[in-house]
C-alpha positions, -999 to +999 in steps of 0.1 A: -126-059-130-127-021-145-104-005-161-099+020-131-098-016-108-069-028-128-051+004-126-054+009-091-046-033-083-015-027-106-003+006-084-006-012-049+016-040-061+039-018-074+039+000-045+048-030-022+072-045-042+089-012-044+086-014-006+107-044-005+079-071-005+086-102-022+055-120-009+026-098-020-005-119+002+020-116+031+025-079+024-011-070+016-014-088+056+014-066+071-001-038+058-037-044+066-025-046+105-023-013+109-041+015+083-016+040+084+012+012+065-003+022+033-003+053+035+032+057+049+044+039+015+033+067+000+050+087+017+019+104+036+017+109+070-011+112+095+004+141+121-017+164+140-006+201+140-002+214+175 
């Protein structure tokens, strides 16, 4: 792995742990089912401006 890939992987693991996931594999599967979930962990919302 490159250094940048390693940094992104560690950030993702940290975000899952902060979100309360103890089992990382289960957390990854949970967030892979809906594309907005990973963004929600980071505090990013996908709202439409009307």
